[in-house]
N, C-alpha and C positions, 0 to 999 in steps of 0.2 A: 504494501500500498505507499505509490508517494503521497507527498504531502496529506498524509491523511483519509487520500479518495482510492480507489477501484473503479475502475471500468470494465467488465466481461461483455461478451454478443454469441448470439444466440441466433442460428437462419433456422429459419422455416423455411414452405416452398415456398410461401408471398410475402416472408417480411423478414427484414435482421428488424432482432430484440437487442435491444441495449440497454443494461444496468449499470447503474452509476449510482456507489454508496460516499457519502463522505461521515466521515469519523468527528462528532461534534462532543467532545470528550469523553462519556462511554456509549456516547448514546450516536445513532445512525440515523440519515437523511438520505431514502434511496430514491434514485427515479426510475421508472422503467417503461421505455418507450419503443416506438418501431411505426413503420410506413409515415404517417401522417403526424408526424411528434406533434404532442396538446397536452391538456391537462385536463383528464376528465374525471378523475378520482384524487381522492386523496385518506389517506386512511392512517389512524396512531395508532401504534401498540404500545402494549407496557407489559408488564414482569413485575408484580409481586409477590405473594405467593401461587402465581399463577397467572398466563399471558390473559392479554384480555385484549379487544382493537375496536375501533371504531370508524365509520367512514362516511364522507361525505361524497355524494354522485351530483357533476355537473348534468343538467336535461339533457337526454334524449342521449344520453350517454351509457354506455355498461363496463366500463374500466372498473368497476367496485369491487367484480370479482376476484379479478387477481388482486389490488390492495388490499383487502381485506385481507385476505387469506394471505400474504407477502406481510405483512406488518405483524402476522400471529406468531407466523413460521421467524422472523426474525426476533421477536421479542421474547418467545419461548425459549428459543436454539441458543440468545446473546447473552439471555437474562440482562435488556437491556430497554430505553425508551427507543422507539423510531417513527417516522413521518414517511410514508412511502405514497409519493404521485406517481401515478397513472396514466399513459397517454399512449395509445398503440389503435391505430386508424389503417384501416386497408379499402379502398373501395369494393362495391361487386365481392365478399368475401364470403363462399359455403359456412354451412354450418359446421360439414368435416373444418373447414380451415380454419373456423372460431379454435374449435377442439384441437385443433393441434397448436397454434396460438397459446392459448389456454393454455397447455398440457409442458409446452415450452418454454414458458412463462413463470412455469414452478419449477421445472429442473435448472430455468436462469436463477433462479433464488436457490433454491437449494446449493447450485455450485460457490453463488456469492456470500453465503450464510461461513462457507467451508475457507472460502480467503479469510474470511473475517474474523474466523478463530484466530 
């Protein structure tokens, strides 16, 4: 992690995903973007006795599924607070491609967690 920041990429059949994590004290600010980058959802995760997360979603966006799960996984595995901003958009994407993007996003989050340990 250089300058308290790490970047990872993962390709799907329709889009390249990029995750960037920046350490802020013992906590993390994470962005996960791909395609037409934007802010679609923001999730906060925390850890006390167990992890918890909360999410805000922009109208007409579905990035909350990735953001909430990422915040939960990061806070649980790293025992920290985190904010996760997600914005992935691909025009004319099929249901199968959406599933591929979600799955690849979760794999990317798991890789990010391993790098941050």
